[in-house]
C-alpha positions as a Markdown table, in Angstrom:
| # | Residue | x | y | z |
|---|---|---|---|---|
| 1 | Met | 96.6 | 109.4 | 101.8 |
| 2 | Tyr | 93.8 | 106.1 | 101.0 |
| 3 | Asp | 96.1 | 103.1 | 100.5 |
| 4 | Gly | 94.7 | 101.2 | 97.0 |
| 5 | Asp | 96.2 | 98.0 | 97.3 |
| 6 | Arg | 95.1 | 98.2 | 101.1 |
| 7 | Ala | 91.5 | 98.7 | 99.9 |
| 8 | Glu | 92.1 | 95.9 | 97.4 |
| 9 | Tyr | 93.5 | 93.3 | 100.3 |
| 10 | Val | 90.0 | 94.4 | 102.3 |
| 11 | Gly | 87.9 | 94.0 | 99.2 |
| 12 | Phe | 89.5 | 90.7 | 98.7 |
| 13 | Glu | 88.3 | 89.4 | 102.4 |
| 14 | Leu | 85.3 | 90.9 | 101.7 |
| 15 | Ser | 84.5 | 88.3 | 98.9 |
| 16 | Ala | 85.7 | 85.8 | 100.5 |
| 17 | Tyr | 83.6 | 86.6 | 103.2 |
| 18 | Phe | 80.3 | 86.8 | 100.6 |
| 19 | Gly | 81.9 | 83.4 | 99.6 |
| 20 | His | 81.9 | 84.4 | 95.7 |
| 21 | Arg | 84.9 | 84.8 | 94.1 |
| 22 | Gly | 83.1 | 87.2 | 91.4 |
| 23 | Leu | 82.6 | 89.4 | 93.6 |
| 24 | Phe | 86.0 | 90.7 | 94.5 |
| 25 | Asp | 85.0 | 94.1 | 91.9 |
| 26 | Arg | 81.9 | 95.2 | 93.2 |
| 27 | Ala | 83.3 | 94.3 | 97.1 |
| 28 | Phe | 86.6 | 96.6 | 95.5 |
| 29 | Glu | 84.4 | 99.7 | 95.4 |
| 30 | Ala | 82.3 | 99.2 | 98.8 |
| 31 | Val | 85.4 | 98.7 | 100.7 |
| 32 | Ala | 86.5 | 102.1 | 100.1 |
| 33 | Arg | 82.7 | 103.2 | 102.4 |
| 34 | Ile | 84.0 | 100.8 | 105.4 |
| 35 | Val | 87.5 | 101.8 | 105.2 |
| 36 | Asp | 86.6 | 105.0 | 105.3 |
| 37 | Glu | 84.3 | 104.4 | 107.9 |
| 38 | His | 85.9 | 102.5 | 110.9 |
| 39 | Ile | 89.6 | 103.3 | 109.6 |
| 40 | Asp | 91.1 | 106.8 | 109.2 |
| 41 | Arg | 92.2 | 106.8 | 105.5 |
| 42 | Ala | 93.6 | 110.2 | 106.3 |
| 43 | Asp | 97.0 | 110.2 | 107.9 |
| 44 | Val | 97.6 | 106.2 | 108.7 |
| 45 | Ser | 99.6 | 104.0 | 107.3 |
| 46 | Phe | 99.2 | 100.6 | 105.7 |
| 47 | Asp | 102.5 | 99.2 | 105.4 |
| 48 | Ala | 101.8 | 96.0 | 107.5 |
| 49 | Val | 98.2 | 94.9 | 105.1 |
| 50 | Asp | 98.1 | 91.7 | 106.9 |
| 51 | His | 96.4 | 93.2 | 109.5 |
| 52 | Ser | 93.7 | 94.3 | 107.0 |
| 53 | Ala | 91.6 | 90.8 | 108.1 |
| 54 | Ile | 91.9 | 91.4 | 111.0 |
| 55 | His | 90.2 | 94.5 | 111.1 |
| 56 | Leu | 88.0 | 93.7 | 109.0 |
| 57 | His | 87.0 | 90.8 | 110.5 |
| 58 | Gln | 86.5 | 92.6 | 114.0 |
| 59 | Leu | 84.0 | 94.7 | 111.7 |
| 60 | Leu | 81.6 | 92.0 | 110.8 |
| 61 | Arg | 81.6 | 90.4 | 113.6 |
| 62 | Gln | 79.5 | 93.0 | 115.2 |
| 63 | Leu | 77.4 | 93.2 | 111.6 |
| 64 | Pro | 73.5 | 91.6 | 112.0 |
| 65 | Ile | 73.7 | 88.9 | 109.3 |
| 66 | Gly | 71.9 | 89.7 | 106.1 |
| 67 | Trp | 74.2 | 93.1 | 106.0 |
| 68 | Gln | 75.9 | 94.0 | 102.7 |
| 69 | Pro | 77.2 | 97.2 | 102.0 |
| 70 | Arg | 75.4 | 100.1 | 100.6 |
| 71 | Ala | 77.4 | 99.7 | 97.3 |
| 72 | Leu | 77.9 | 96.2 | 97.1 |
| 73 | Arg | 74.8 | 93.8 | 95.6 |
| 74 | Leu | 75.1 | 90.6 | 96.2 |
| 75 | Pro | 73.6 | 88.0 | 92.9 |
| 76 | Ala | 70.8 | 86.4 | 93.8 |
| 77 | Asp | 72.3 | 82.3 | 94.1 |
| 78 | Cys | 75.0 | 83.9 | 96.2 |
| 79 | Pro | 74.5 | 82.5 | 99.9 |
| 80 | Ala | 73.8 | 85.4 | 103.0 |
| 81 | Pro | 76.8 | 85.7 | 104.9 |
| 82 | His | 77.3 | 83.7 | 107.4 |
| 83 | Arg | 79.5 | 84.3 | 110.6 |
| 84 | Gly | 81.5 | 81.3 | 110.3 |
| 85 | Ala | 83.2 | 83.1 | 107.7 |
| 86 | Ala | 84.3 | 85.3 | 110.1 |
| 87 | Arg | 86.0 | 83.2 | 112.0 |
| 88 | Gly | 87.8 | 81.8 | 109.3 |
| 89 | Asn | 85.9 | 78.8 | 108.0 |
| 90 | Arg | 85.8 | 77.9 | 104.5 |
| 91 | Cys | 83.3 | 80.0 | 102.7 |
| 92 | Pro | 80.5 | 78.0 | 100.6 |
| 93 | Gly | 80.2 | 77.2 | 97.2 |
| 94 | Asp | 83.0 | 78.5 | 96.3 |
| 95 | Gly | 86.9 | 76.8 | 96.2 |
| 96 | Phe | 88.7 | 79.7 | 98.4 |
| 97 | Gln | 89.2 | 80.7 | 102.2 |
| 98 | Pro | 89.7 | 83.8 | 103.8 |
| 99 | Tyr | 92.8 | 84.1 | 105.0 |
| 100 | Pro | 93.9 | 82.2 | 107.6 |
| 101 | Asp | 95.1 | 83.4 | 110.1 |
| 102 | Ala | 95.5 | 87.0 | 112.3 |
| 103 | Thr | 99.2 | 87.1 | 111.8 |
| 104 | Met | 102.1 | 88.7 | 113.7 |
| 105 | Pro | 104.0 | 91.0 | 111.5 |
| 106 | Glu | 107.1 | 89.8 | 110.6 |
| 107 | Gly | 110.5 | 91.5 | 109.7 |
| 108 | Pro | 110.2 | 93.3 | 106.8 |
| 109 | Glu | 107.1 | 94.7 | 108.2 |
| 110 | Ile | 108.9 | 96.1 | 111.4 |
| 111 | Arg | 111.5 | 97.5 | 109.5 |
| 112 | Arg | 109.1 | 99.1 | 107.6 |
| 113 | Ala | 107.1 | 100.7 | 110.6 |
| 114 | Ala | 110.9 | 101.7 | 111.4 |
| 115 | Asp | 111.6 | 103.8 | 108.4 |
| 116 | Arg | 108.7 | 105.7 | 108.3 |
| 117 | Leu | 109.0 | 106.8 | 112.1 |
| 118 | Glu | 112.9 | 107.3 | 111.5 |
| 119 | Arg | 111.4 | 109.5 | 108.6 |
| 120 | Val | 109.5 | 111.9 | 111.2 |
| 121 | Leu | 111.6 | 110.7 | 115.1 |
| 122 | Arg | 115.1 | 110.8 | 114.1 |
| 123 | Gly | 116.8 | 114.0 | 114.9 |
| 124 | Arg | 114.0 | 115.4 | 116.8 |
| 125 | Thr | 113.0 | 116.3 | 121.0 |
| 126 | Pro | 109.9 | 115.0 | 122.0 |
| 127 | Asp | 107.4 | 117.5 | 123.2 |
| 128 | Arg | 106.3 | 114.3 | 124.9 |
| 129 | Val | 106.1 | 110.6 | 125.3 |
| 130 | Glu | 103.1 | 109.0 | 126.9 |
| 131 | Leu | 103.7 | 105.5 | 128.0 |
| 132 | Leu | 100.1 | 104.3 | 129.7 |
| 133 | Leu | 100.6 | 101.1 | 130.5 |
| 134 | Pro | 100.5 | 100.1 | 134.4 |
| 135 | Gly | 103.5 | 100.4 | 135.4 |
| 136 | Leu | 105.0 | 102.4 | 132.9 |
| 137 | Thr | 104.1 | 105.7 | 133.3 |
| 138 | His | 106.5 | 107.0 | 135.4 |
| 139 | Arg | 109.0 | 106.3 | 132.8 |
| 140 | Gly | 108.4 | 109.0 | 130.4 |
| 141 | Ala | 110.0 | 111.3 | 132.5 |
| 142 | Arg | 113.3 | 109.9 | 131.5 |
| 143 | Leu | 112.2 | 109.9 | 128.0 |
| 144 | Gln | 111.9 | 114.3 | 128.2 |
| 145 | Gly | 114.0 | 116.2 | 126.3 |
| 146 | Arg | 116.0 | 113.4 | 124.9 |
| 147 | Pro | 116.4 | 114.6 | 122.0 |
| 148 | Ile | 116.3 | 111.0 | 119.6 |
| 149 | Leu | 119.2 | 108.8 | 117.7 |
| 150 | Ala | 117.6 | 107.1 | 116.0 |
| 151 | Val | 114.6 | 104.0 | 115.8 |
| 152 | Gln | 116.1 | 100.6 | 115.1 |
| 153 | Pro | 114.6 | 97.5 | 114.2 |
| 154 | Arg | 115.4 | 94.2 | 115.6 |
| 155 | Ala | 114.0 | 91.4 | 113.9 |
| 156 | Lys | 110.6 | 92.0 | 115.4 |
| 157 | Ala | 110.8 | 94.1 | 118.3 |
| 158 | Leu | 111.7 | 98.1 | 117.6 |
| 159 | Leu | 113.4 | 100.3 | 119.0 |
| 160 | Ile | 113.8 | 103.8 | 119.4 |
| 161 | His | 117.5 | 105.1 | 121.1 |
| 162 | Phe | 117.4 | 108.5 | 122.7 |
| 163 | Ala | 120.2 | 110.6 | 124.1 |
| 164 | Gly | 120.9 | 109.8 | 127.3 |
| 165 | Gly | 121.8 | 106.1 | 127.1 |
| 166 | Tyr | 117.7 | 105.1 | 126.7 |
| 167 | Ser | 116.0 | 103.5 | 124.7 |
| 168 | Leu | 112.4 | 102.2 | 123.8 |
| 169 | Tyr | 111.3 | 98.7 | 123.3 |
| 170 | Ser | 108.3 | 97.4 | 122.1 |
| 171 | His | 107.2 | 94.1 | 120.0 |
| 172 | Asn | 103.8 | 94.3 | 118.5 |
| 173 | Gln | 102.9 | 91.2 | 119.5 |
| 174 | Leu | 99.9 | 89.8 | 117.2 |
| 175 | Tyr | 98.0 | 92.5 | 117.8 |
| 176 | Gly | 100.2 | 96.1 | 118.2 |
| 177 | Arg | 100.1 | 98.9 | 115.6 |
| 178 | Trp | 102.1 | 102.1 | 114.7 |
| 179 | Tyr | 100.3 | 104.6 | 113.4 |
| 180 | Val | 102.4 | 107.8 | 112.4 |
| 181 | Val | 99.7 | 111.0 | 111.9 |
| 182 | Arg | 99.7 | 115.6 | 112.0 |
| 183 | Ala | 100.4 | 117.3 | 115.2 |
| 184 | Gly | 97.6 | 117.1 | 116.6 |
| 185 | Lys | 95.0 | 114.5 | 115.0 |
| 186 | Thr | 94.6 | 111.1 | 116.2 |
| 187 | Pro | 93.3 | 108.3 | 114.0 |
| 188 | Arg | 89.9 | 106.5 | 114.2 |
| 189 | Thr | 90.8 | 103.3 | 115.9 |
| 190 | Gly | 89.2 | 101.1 | 119.1 |
| 191 | Arg | 92.8 | 99.7 | 120.3 |
| 192 | Ser | 93.9 | 101.1 | 123.3 |
| 193 | Leu | 96.4 | 103.5 | 123.0 |
| 194 | Arg | 100.0 | 102.2 | 124.7 |
| 195 | Leu | 102.3 | 104.3 | 123.6 |
| 196 | Ala | 102.8 | 108.0 | 121.9 |
| 197 | Ile | 105.9 | 110.8 | 120.7 |
| 198 | His | 104.8 | 114.1 | 120.0 |
| 199 | Thr | 107.1 | 115.9 | 118.1 |
| 200 | Arg | 106.1 | 120.0 | 116.1 |
| 201 | Asp | 105.3 | 118.5 | 113.6 |
| 202 | His | 104.3 | 114.3 | 114.5 |
| 203 | Ser | 102.7 | 111.7 | 116.9 |
| 204 | Ala | 103.7 | 108.4 | 116.4 |
| 205 | Leu | 101.7 | 106.3 | 118.3 |
| 206 | Leu | 101.8 | 102.5 | 119.1 |
| 207 | Tyr | 98.5 | 101.0 | 119.5 |
| 208 | Ser | 97.5 | 97.6 | 121.2 |
| 209 | Ala | 101.3 | 96.7 | 122.2 |
| 210 | Thr | 101.4 | 95.1 | 125.5 |
| 211 | Asp | 105.9 | 94.5 | 125.5 |
| 212 | Ile | 107.0 | 97.7 | 126.0 |
| 213 | Ala | 109.9 | 99.2 | 128.1 |
| 214 | Val | 112.1 | 101.4 | 128.9 |
| 215 | Leu | 115.5 | 100.4 | 129.0 |
| 216 | Ser | 118.9 | 100.9 | 129.7 |
| 217 | Glu | 121.8 | 100.6 | 127.8 |
| 218 | Ala | 122.8 | 97.9 | 130.4 |
| 219 | Glu | 119.7 | 96.3 | 130.4 |
| 220 | Leu | 119.3 | 96.3 | 126.6 |
| 221 | Leu | 122.5 | 94.0 | 126.6 |
| 222 | Arg | 121.0 | 91.7 | 129.4 |
| 223 | His | 117.2 | 92.1 | 127.4 |
| 224 | Pro | 116.3 | 87.9 | 127.0 |
| 225 | Tyr | 114.5 | 88.1 | 123.6 |
| 226 | Leu | 117.3 | 90.7 | 121.8 |
| 227 | Gly | 120.0 | 89.2 | 123.7 |
| 228 | Arg | 119.2 | 84.8 | 121.7 |
| 229 | Leu | 118.2 | 86.0 | 118.5 |
| 230 | Gly | 120.0 | 84.9 | 115.6 |
| 231 | Pro | 120.9 | 86.5 | 112.1 |
| 232 | Asp | 118.5 | 89.2 | 111.2 |
| 233 | Leu | 118.3 | 88.9 | 107.3 |
| 234 | Leu | 117.5 | 92.3 | 107.2 |
| 235 | Gly | 120.3 | 93.5 | 109.4 |
| 236 | Pro | 123.0 | 95.7 | 107.5 |
| 237 | Ser | 125.9 | 93.8 | 107.9 |
| 238 | Thr | 124.3 | 90.4 | 107.8 |
| 239 | Thr | 125.2 | 89.2 | 104.5 |
| 240 | Leu | 124.3 | 85.9 | 102.0 |
| 241 | Ala | 127.2 | 84.0 | 103.7 |
| 242 | Asp | 126.1 | 84.7 | 106.8 |
| 243 | Ala | 123.0 | 83.6 | 105.8 |
| 244 | Arg | 124.5 | 80.2 | 103.7 |
| 245 | Ala | 127.0 | 79.4 | 107.2 |
| 246 | Arg | 123.9 | 79.0 | 109.4 |
| 247 | Val | 122.4 | 76.3 | 108.0 |
| 248 | Glu | 125.6 | 74.0 | 108.4 |
| 249 | Glu | 125.1 | 74.4 | 112.0 |
| 250 | Gln | 125.0 | 70.8 | 113.4 |
| 251 | Arg | 122.7 | 72.3 | 116.1 |
| 252 | Phe | 119.9 | 72.9 | 113.9 |
| 253 | Phe | 119.8 | 69.9 | 111.8 |
| 254 | Arg | 117.9 | 67.5 | 114.1 |
| 255 | Arg | 115.1 | 70.3 | 113.7 |
| 256 | Ser | 112.3 | 70.0 | 111.6 |
| 257 | Leu | 112.4 | 73.1 | 109.0 |
| 258 | Ala | 108.7 | 74.2 | 109.8 |
| 259 | Ser | 109.5 | 75.2 | 113.0 |
| 260 | Leu | 113.3 | 76.4 | 111.8 |
| 261 | Leu | 111.8 | 78.7 | 110.4 |
| 262 | Leu | 109.8 | 80.1 | 112.7 |
| 263 | Asp | 113.2 | 80.2 | 115.4 |
| 264 | Gln | 114.4 | 83.0 | 116.1 |
| 265 | Thr | 117.9 | 82.0 | 117.7 |
| 266 | Phe | 117.7 | 80.2 | 113.7 |
| 267 | Phe | 117.2 | 83.6 | 111.4 |
| 268 | Ala | 115.6 | 86.5 | 113.3 |
| 269 | Gly | 112.2 | 88.3 | 111.8 |
| 270 | Leu | 111.0 | 85.2 | 110.4 |
| 271 | Gly | 107.8 | 84.3 | 110.7 |
| 272 | Asn | 104.6 | 82.3 | 109.0 |
| 273 | Tyr | 104.5 | 84.1 | 105.5 |
| 274 | Leu | 108.0 | 84.0 | 105.1 |
| 275 | Arg | 108.3 | 80.1 | 105.9 |
| 276 | Ser | 106.3 | 78.8 | 103.2 |
| 277 | Glu | 106.9 | 81.3 | 101.0 |
| 278 | Ile | 111.1 | 80.4 | 101.8 |
| 279 | Leu | 110.5 | 76.6 | 101.5 |
| 280 | His | 108.2 | 76.8 | 98.2 |
| 281 | Val | 111.2 | 78.5 | 96.8 |
| 282 | Ala | 114.0 | 76.5 | 97.9 |
| 283 | Ala | 111.6 | 73.4 | 97.0 |
| 284 | Leu | 111.6 | 72.2 | 100.0 |
| 285 | Arg | 108.7 | 70.5 | 102.7 |
| 286 | His | 107.8 | 71.3 | 105.7 |
| 287 | Asp | 108.6 | 68.2 | 107.9 |
| 288 | Val | 112.0 | 67.1 | 106.4 |
| 289 | Thr | 115.2 | 68.5 | 109.9 |
| 290 | Leu | 117.5 | 70.2 | 108.3 |
| 291 | Gly | 119.7 | 67.6 | 108.4 |
| 292 | Ala | 117.9 | 64.9 | 106.5 |
| 293 | Ile | 118.7 | 67.3 | 103.6 |
| 294 | Gly | 121.7 | 68.0 | 101.7 |
| 295 | Gly | 123.8 | 70.1 | 101.7 |
| 296 | Ala | 122.9 | 71.6 | 97.9 |
| 297 | Ala | 119.3 | 71.7 | 99.9 |
| 298 | Arg | 120.7 | 73.7 | 102.6 |
| 299 | Gln | 122.1 | 75.9 | 100.4 |
| 300 | Arg | 119.0 | 76.6 | 98.3 |
| 301 | Leu | 117.6 | 77.3 | 101.5 |
| 302 | Ala | 119.6 | 80.0 | 102.4 |
| 303 | Glu | 119.8 | 81.3 | 99.7 |
| 304 | Ala | 116.0 | 81.2 | 99.2 |
| 305 | Ala | 115.3 | 83.1 | 103.1 |
| 306 | Tyr | 117.8 | 85.4 | 101.9 |
| 307 | Ala | 116.4 | 86.5 | 99.2 |
| 308 | Val | 113.0 | 86.4 | 100.0 |
| 309 | Thr | 112.8 | 88.9 | 102.5 |
| 310 | Gln | 115.0 | 90.6 | 101.6 |
| 311 | Gln | 112.6 | 91.3 | 98.6 |
| 312 | Ala | 109.4 | 91.3 | 100.9 |
| 313 | Tyr | 111.1 | 94.3 | 102.6 |
| 314 | Arg | 111.7 | 95.8 | 99.5 |
| 315 | Cys | 108.9 | 95.5 | 97.8 |
| 316 | Arg | 106.3 | 95.7 | 100.5 |
| 317 | Gly | 105.1 | 92.6 | 101.5 |
| 318 | Val | 105.5 | 91.2 | 97.4 |
| 319 | Thr | 106.7 | 87.2 | 97.7 |
| 320 | Asn | 105.7 | 86.6 | 94.1 |
| 321 | Glu | 108.5 | 86.5 | 90.9 |
| 322 | Leu | 108.7 | 90.1 | 90.3 |
| 323 | Glu | 107.9 | 89.8 | 86.6 |
| 324 | Arg | 104.8 | 87.1 | 87.8 |
| 325 | Ala | 103.2 | 89.8 | 90.1 |
| 326 | Ala | 103.8 | 92.8 | 87.5 |
| 327 | Arg | 102.1 | 90.4 | 84.6 |
| 328 | Leu | 98.9 | 89.5 | 87.0 |
| 329 | Lys | 98.0 | 93.4 | 88.7 |
| 330 | Ala | 98.2 | 94.3 | 85.0 |
| 331 | Gln | 95.9 | 92.1 | 84.4 |
| 332 | Gly | 93.3 | 93.0 | 87.1 |
| 333 | Leu | 94.2 | 90.6 | 90.2 |
| 334 | Ser | 94.4 | 92.1 | 93.6 |
| 335 | Phe | 97.8 | 92.5 | 95.6 |
| 336 | Ala | 96.4 | 89.5 | 98.1 |
| 337 | Arg | 95.7 | 87.3 | 94.6 |
| 338 | Tyr | 99.7 | 88.6 | 93.7 |
| 339 | Arg | 101.3 | 89.0 | 96.5 |
| 340 | His | 102.6 | 85.5 | 97.1 |
| 341 | His | 103.5 | 81.9 | 95.6 |
| 342 | Val | 101.6 | 80.1 | 97.3 |
| 343 | Phe | 100.6 | 81.5 | 100.7 |
| 344 | Ala | 97.0 | 82.2 | 101.7 |
| 345 | Arg | 96.2 | 80.3 | 97.8 |
| 346 | Ala | 95.2 | 76.9 | 99.2 |
| 347 | Gly | 92.8 | 75.3 | 96.8 |
| 348 | Leu | 94.0 | 78.0 | 93.7 |
| 349 | Gly | 96.7 | 76.8 | 91.2 |
| 350 | Cys | 100.2 | 77.1 | 91.6 |
| 351 | Trp | 101.5 | 79.7 | 89.3 |
| 352 | Asn | 104.3 | 77.6 | 88.6 |
| 353 | Cys | 103.5 | 73.9 | 87.7 |
| 354 | Glu | 99.1 | 74.5 | 88.8 |
| 355 | Thr | 98.5 | 71.9 | 91.0 |
| 356 | Pro | 96.4 | 72.8 | 93.7 |
| 357 | Val | 98.1 | 74.3 | 97.1 |
| 358 | Gln | 97.7 | 73.0 | 99.9 |
| 359 | Arg | 97.5 | 74.0 | 103.3 |
| 360 | Val | 98.7 | 71.9 | 106.5 |
| 361 | Asp | 98.5 | 73.2 | 109.9 |
| 362 | Val | 101.6 | 72.1 | 112.1 |
| 363 | Ser | 101.6 | 73.7 | 116.5 |
| 364 | Gly | 98.5 | 75.8 | 115.1 |
| 365 | Arg | 100.3 | 77.7 | 112.9 |
| 366 | Ala | 98.8 | 77.7 | 108.6 |
| 367 | Ile | 101.9 | 76.0 | 106.0 |
| 368 | Phe | 101.3 | 76.2 | 102.3 |
| 369 | Phe | 102.6 | 74.1 | 99.8 |
| 370 | Cys | 102.9 | 72.9 | 96.6 |
| 371 | Pro | 102.7 | 69.3 | 96.2 |
| 372 | His | 104.4 | 68.5 | 92.9 |
| 373 | Cys | 106.7 | 71.5 | 93.2 |
| 374 | Gln | 108.0 | 71.0 | 96.9 |
| 375 | Pro | 108.6 | 66.8 | 97.1 |
| 376 | Gly | 107.8 | 64.7 | 99.9 |
| 377 | Arg | 110.4 | 63.2 | 102.5 |
| 378 | Ser | 111.3 | 60.4 | 99.4 |
| 379 | Arg | 113.2 | 63.2 | 97.4 |
| 380 | Gln | 114.6 | 65.3 | 99.9 |
| 381 | Thr | 117.8 | 63.1 | 101.3 |
| 382 | Arg | 120.9 | 63.2 | 101.6 |
| 383 | Lys | 121.8 | 63.2 | 98.1 |
| 384 | Ala | 119.5 | 65.8 | 97.6 |
């Protein structure tokens, strides 16, 4: 079915691309045509809404200068679209920026994808398993005729366990994407199919990923990525007490919060949008070390990491306060506008204090923060 939240998100991207915030309503009307023409909306689930920016920007790069959807009428004072916007540059004449980065699916998105796959694969015996990456094609035969026992997310990776001790490992990285379609259907996409699991009723299709493997039980235990993962904040056995204990481990004390929250050995499954949101909820800046803040601040960090990640999973990526998000949605704001506290909101007012949200790039990754709600180093010492 057509996913309204995703249409809103792409509409938001389109209005940002055209460099005029007031265009959103008309862009939202136009986006249904774009999605219908370029993305199969009949069978595709759009849980990974972060990737709409990728799809839209890829589409816009192919369009001629001055193109606009037939349903969209630009006002005379709006500048024509330019290719710089499609590359993520600031839109002219507007204080708003397009979605900043093509983001890797994070723990909540992978777990929702696993839930979707579990519903159509668990307990089924595939009619056919296709592994299309070079060097893997012969391994599909190992999985033929074996029932699927479970689908298990592990941080940003996903495991499909087959009877007989074999597992399919995949990591979406930046561009990989799962589609679930009815048997015999094929999504309209320009992506390259890497893995297909066909049952009587459905097909689970993984496109564009390059990190795929068929692993025995012994190989699974030795896997270099899985073997170094820290506590998964969405794991069924991980508790808030585990998170609280983790932030007190002194081996992490010299690490900056900016790098630590992306380190999968610290907390597994966190990524770029969760990092900014966790730091905001914990009222901490990115440029301090874990050891430089006091015990109370470390506990705030643990509580925020656990709560924000859990909410992002339950609420399809919404990390903002839920009452506020519901109120903003009722006021007509799009999913992208009410979704986050600070992430992708550079130049817009903080929901708490109205101070403009700032963006900094650290090692090529964007971090968003409120300079008032997240004070600098002088106020985040051990006295915190």
